[in-house]
N, C-alpha and C positions, 0 to 999 in steps of 0.2 A: 504493499498500501505505499502510495505517496503522501508525505506528511503535508503537501501543498495543495489539497484537494479542495474545489470550490465549496464544499459543503462546510468546511471549517473556517473560511475567511468571513472577515466583518462584513465586507461588501456583500457576498452573496448572501448572508443571513439577514441583512438589514432588507435586501430585495425580496429576499423570499417571504421575510416577516410581512411586507408591503403587499404582496401577491395574496397571502394568506387572509389578511385583514381585508382586501379587496374583494375576494372569493366570498368570505363570509357575510359581507355586507350585501353583495350580489344576491345570495341566496336567504339570507336572515331577515333582511326588510320585507320580501314578499310574503315568506314564510309567517312572521308576525302579523302582518296585515291579514292573512288569511286565517290565522288563529283567531284574531281579534274579531273578525267578520262571523266567523263560526260561533263564537262565544255570544256575540250580539244576537246572533239569530237564534241560539238555543235559549237565551233568557225569554224571548218572546214566546216560546212554547209553554213556559211555566207561567205567565200572565193570565 
């Protein structure tokens, strides 16, 4: 194994971290919206 792999370099880590954050936001925001809409519609069933 080479000690200079891109996974251990700080530049790759910060870039990778940014990509992960963007990916989670891309998935998380619509997911939260969908869960909230489902919750709101489910509350209407119990009124």
